[in-house]
C-alpha positions as CSV (number, residue, x, y, z in Angstrom):
1,X,-0.3,-0.2,-0.2
2,X,1.6,4.0,-0.6
3,X,2.1,5.9,1.5
4,X,-0.3,9.2,2.2
5,X,1.9,11.6,0.5
6,X,0.8,14.3,4.1
7,X,3.1,11.9,6.4
8,X,5.9,12.8,8.2
9,X,9.6,11.4,7.8
10,X,10.7,10.5,11.0
11,X,13.8,11.8,12.6
12,X,17.4,10.3,11.6
13,X,18.3,10.4,15.7
14,X,22.9,9.7,15.5
15,X,23.7,7.7,18.7
16,X,27.5,8.5,20.0
17,X,29.2,6.0,21.4
18,X,32.3,7.3,23.8
19,X,34.4,3.9,25.2
20,X,35.8,3.9,28.6
21,X,40.1,4.1,28.0
22,X,42.8,1.5,28.8
23,X,44.9,2.9,30.5
24,X,47.4,2.6,29.0
25,X,46.8,-0.6,28.0
26,X,47.0,-1.8,32.1
27,X,49.0,1.4,32.9
28,X,52.2,0.9,30.8
29,X,53.3,-2.0,34.0
30,X,53.9,-4.9,30.8
31,X,56.6,-2.8,29.6
32,X,58.9,-3.1,32.6
33,X,57.8,-6.4,32.8
34,X,59.3,-6.7,29.2
35,X,62.1,-4.5,29.6
36,X,62.9,-6.7,32.7
37,X,63.1,-10.7,30.7
38,X,65.4,-8.5,28.0
39,X,67.7,-7.4,29.7
40,X,67.2,-11.5,32.3
41,X,67.5,-12.9,28.6
42,X,70.6,-10.9,27.5
43,X,72.3,-11.1,31.1
44,X,71.7,-15.1,30.2
45,X,73.4,-15.3,26.8
46,X,76.6,-13.2,28.2
47,X,77.0,-16.0,30.7
48,X,77.0,-18.9,27.8
49,X,79.4,-16.8,25.5
50,X,81.9,-16.3,28.1
51,X,81.7,-19.4,29.4
52,X,82.2,-20.8,26.0
53,X,85.0,-18.2,25.6
54,X,87.0,-18.2,28.5
55,X,89.3,-21.1,30.3
56,X,88.7,-22.1,32.8
57,X,91.4,-19.4,35.4
58,X,90.2,-16.3,33.4
59,X,87.0,-17.6,34.8
60,X,87.9,-17.3,38.0
61,X,88.6,-14.3,38.2
62,X,85.3,-13.2,36.5
63,X,83.7,-15.3,39.6
64,X,86.6,-13.3,42.0
65,X,85.6,-10.1,40.3
66,X,82.4,-9.9,41.0
67,X,82.5,-11.7,44.4
68,X,83.9,-8.1,46.6
69,X,83.1,-10.9,49.9
70,X,85.8,-12.9,49.3
71,X,88.5,-11.1,48.4
72,X,90.4,-11.7,52.3
73,X,90.0,-15.8,50.8
74,X,90.9,-15.4,48.0
75,X,94.8,-12.8,49.3
76,X,94.7,-16.4,51.3
77,X,93.9,-19.3,48.6
78,X,97.1,-19.5,45.2
79,X,98.9,-16.3,44.7
80,X,95.8,-14.7,43.3
81,X,97.2,-10.6,43.2
82,X,100.6,-12.1,44.5
83,X,103.8,-12.3,42.0
84,X,102.7,-16.2,41.0
85,X,99.4,-15.3,39.6
86,X,97.8,-18.4,40.8
87,X,100.1,-21.2,38.9
88,X,103.2,-20.6,40.1
89,X,105.8,-23.8,41.0
90,X,105.6,-21.9,44.8
91,X,102.3,-20.0,45.0
92,X,100.9,-21.7,48.2
93,X,97.1,-21.7,48.2
94,X,95.1,-22.7,51.3
95,X,91.9,-25.1,49.4
96,X,91.5,-28.3,48.4
97,X,93.7,-29.2,44.4
98,X,92.0,-31.0,41.7
99,X,93.9,-33.4,39.8
100,X,95.3,-30.7,37.4
101,X,96.0,-27.7,39.9
102,X,100.2,-27.2,40.5
103,X,99.7,-25.2,44.2
104,X,101.7,-26.5,47.5
105,X,100.6,-29.4,47.4
106,X,100.5,-31.1,51.6
107,X,102.5,-34.3,51.4
108,X,102.2,-37.6,52.6
109,X,105.4,-39.0,54.0
110,X,104.8,-42.9,51.6
111,X,106.4,-45.2,54.1
112,X,108.2,-48.9,54.3
113,X,107.5,-52.8,55.0
114,X,109.4,-51.2,58.2
115,X,106.1,-48.8,59.3
116,X,108.8,-45.7,59.4
117,X,109.1,-43.2,56.6
118,X,110.8,-43.4,53.8
119,X,113.6,-41.2,52.2
120,X,112.3,-38.3,49.5
121,X,113.1,-39.8,46.3
122,X,116.3,-36.9,44.4
123,X,114.1,-35.7,42.1
124,X,111.4,-34.5,45.6
125,X,114.5,-33.2,47.5
126,X,115.0,-30.9,43.9
127,X,111.5,-30.1,43.6
128,X,112.1,-29.3,47.1
129,X,114.8,-27.2,46.9
130,X,113.8,-25.7,43.5
131,X,110.7,-24.3,45.5
132,X,113.0,-22.7,48.7
133,X,115.0,-21.5,45.5
134,X,112.2,-19.4,44.1
135,X,110.5,-18.0,47.4
136,X,114.4,-16.9,48.3
137,X,115.2,-15.1,45.4
138,X,111.2,-13.4,45.1
139,X,112.0,-12.4,47.9
140,X,115.5,-10.8,46.9
141,X,114.3,-9.1,44.3
142,X,111.5,-7.4,46.3
143,X,114.3,-6.8,49.6
144,X,116.2,-4.5,47.0
145,X,114.5,-1.0,46.4
146,X,115.8,-0.3,42.2
147,X,114.4,-3.9,41.2
148,X,111.4,-4.6,43.4
149,X,108.6,-3.1,40.3
150,X,110.2,-5.9,38.4
151,X,109.3,-8.3,40.9
152,X,105.8,-9.8,38.9
153,X,108.0,-10.0,35.9
154,X,110.2,-12.5,36.6
155,X,107.7,-16.4,36.8
156,X,108.9,-20.1,37.8
157,X,108.2,-22.6,35.8
158,X,108.6,-26.5,36.4
159,X,110.0,-28.2,33.5
160,X,110.4,-32.0,32.8
161,X,113.7,-30.2,31.8
162,X,114.2,-28.5,35.4
163,X,112.5,-24.7,37.0
164,X,112.5,-23.2,34.3
165,X,112.5,-19.1,35.2
166,X,111.1,-17.2,33.4
167,X,112.3,-13.0,33.0
168,X,109.7,-11.1,30.9
169,X,109.6,-7.9,29.0
170,X,105.8,-5.9,29.7
171,X,105.3,-2.3,28.7
172,X,107.5,-0.6,31.0
173,X,110.1,-2.7,31.2
174,X,112.5,-4.3,28.8
175,X,115.8,-6.4,28.9
176,X,117.4,-5.3,26.0
177,X,117.6,-1.3,24.7
178,X,115.1,-1.4,21.4
179,X,116.1,-4.1,18.4
180,X,119.4,-4.4,20.0
181,X,121.3,-7.2,21.9
182,X,122.3,-4.3,25.1
183,X,121.1,-4.6,28.1
184,X,118.9,-2.6,30.0
185,X,119.8,-1.2,33.7
186,X,117.7,-2.7,35.1
187,X,118.1,-6.2,33.4
188,X,122.1,-5.2,34.6
189,X,120.3,-5.2,38.2
190,X,118.6,-8.2,38.5
191,X,120.9,-10.0,36.5
192,X,122.7,-9.4,39.1
193,X,121.0,-10.2,41.2
194,X,119.9,-13.9,40.2
195,X,123.2,-15.1,39.7
196,X,123.9,-14.1,43.3
197,X,121.6,-17.2,43.7
198,X,122.1,-19.7,41.6
199,X,126.0,-18.9,41.3
200,X,127.1,-21.9,44.6
201,X,124.2,-24.1,43.1
202,X,125.8,-27.8,40.7
203,X,122.7,-27.5,39.1
204,X,123.6,-26.9,35.0
205,X,122.2,-23.9,33.3
206,X,119.7,-23.9,29.6
207,X,118.5,-20.5,28.4
208,X,117.0,-19.2,25.5
209,X,115.7,-16.1,24.2
210,X,112.6,-15.2,22.3
211,X,111.2,-12.3,20.9
212,X,108.2,-10.9,19.6
213,X,106.5,-10.9,16.1
214,X,108.0,-7.5,15.0
215,X,109.6,-8.0,11.6
216,X,113.2,-6.8,10.7
217,X,113.9,-4.1,6.9
218,X,115.3,-5.9,4.2
219,X,118.0,-3.5,4.2
220,X,118.8,-4.4,8.1
221,X,120.8,-7.7,7.9
222,X,118.9,-8.8,11.0
223,X,115.9,-10.8,12.0
224,X,114.6,-12.1,15.1
225,X,116.4,-15.7,15.1
226,X,119.6,-14.1,15.6
227,X,118.7,-11.3,17.6
228,X,116.4,-13.8,19.6
229,X,120.5,-16.5,20.0
230,X,122.4,-12.9,20.4
231,X,120.0,-11.5,23.2
232,X,120.1,-15.2,24.4
233,X,124.4,-15.0,24.2
234,X,124.4,-12.0,26.1
235,X,122.8,-12.6,28.7
236,X,124.8,-16.4,29.6
237,X,127.9,-13.9,29.3
238,X,126.5,-11.7,32.0
239,X,126.0,-14.6,34.2
240,X,129.4,-16.0,34.2
241,X,131.1,-12.3,34.5
242,X,128.6,-12.2,37.8
243,X,130.6,-15.2,39.1
244,X,128.7,-18.7,37.5
245,X,131.5,-21.0,35.9
246,X,130.7,-21.4,32.2
247,X,131.3,-25.3,32.1
248,X,127.3,-25.0,34.2
249,X,126.0,-23.7,30.0
250,X,124.8,-26.7,28.5
251,X,122.9,-25.4,26.3
252,X,122.4,-21.6,24.6
253,X,119.4,-21.2,21.9
254,X,116.9,-18.6,19.9
255,X,113.7,-19.0,19.1
256,X,112.4,-15.9,17.4
257,X,109.0,-15.1,17.4
258,X,107.4,-19.3,17.1
259,X,107.3,-19.8,21.3
260,X,105.2,-17.0,22.1
261,X,104.1,-16.1,25.3
262,X,101.4,-14.3,24.1
263,X,99.7,-16.8,21.4
264,X,96.2,-14.2,20.7
265,X,99.0,-11.5,20.0
266,X,102.1,-12.0,18.6
267,X,103.5,-8.5,19.3
268,X,102.8,-8.2,22.8
269,X,105.5,-7.1,24.2
270,X,105.3,-9.4,26.8
271,X,106.1,-12.2,24.4
272,X,110.3,-10.1,24.6
273,X,111.2,-12.8,27.3
274,X,114.2,-14.8,28.6
275,X,114.3,-18.3,30.0
276,X,116.9,-19.1,32.2
277,X,116.1,-23.4,33.2
278,X,118.3,-25.2,36.4
279,X,118.5,-28.6,34.5
280,X,117.8,-31.8,37.4
281,X,120.7,-33.3,38.2
282,X,119.6,-36.4,38.4
């Protein structure tokens, strides 16, 4: 049926609905929680990377750094901040040893069939003598004001050949004038002190020179092989001058840069060193 033309049209009503706000997604607290989560994950992955990219010794140093309450304990363990860095032949410690640790260990004296203590072998007695020598040498160096600062540059290692004493260069100390076999005054005083300590011993001496990997120009006519051997020979001559008998020197060698002390950086100044080995008597 058609609409009547006089019927009025119904008004159109527009209703505007305003929704209540959500408080910025619950006040933004989720953002703080998410930031904490991301920070924790970053720390976790950093920890995983450190565990995979560091050595056991480096991991122990990192653990000690983040545990300031054990500073006193750390100072009472294997060298820690001392001269030997915790891995010396003579480092004294106060914690249980694993199989691979080389610090000072409590020794159980074996007994013979009669129940009495068995006499220590010649190698054991000599090892004890080496430990005493290393400790005495460091004390002697520390007692001299002019070379006291060089004590950390003297390192001791027991090898199958005997007790190796490494005198190591660093950024503030060099045994030889750069590029030459001329001893510096500091090295002269240090070697003199060491010579006085070993002059009366019967052990044979082996001297080995090492350089870093710094190259030589072709025009110089020199190379690291020659330089390392010359420095070893100069060291031998100086020790002989200070009273060590000629017949005690069994071997003089130059290793150039082939045996770096810091393998990750062949140009590190610590790769420049002189190794003096006191051989076993038997």
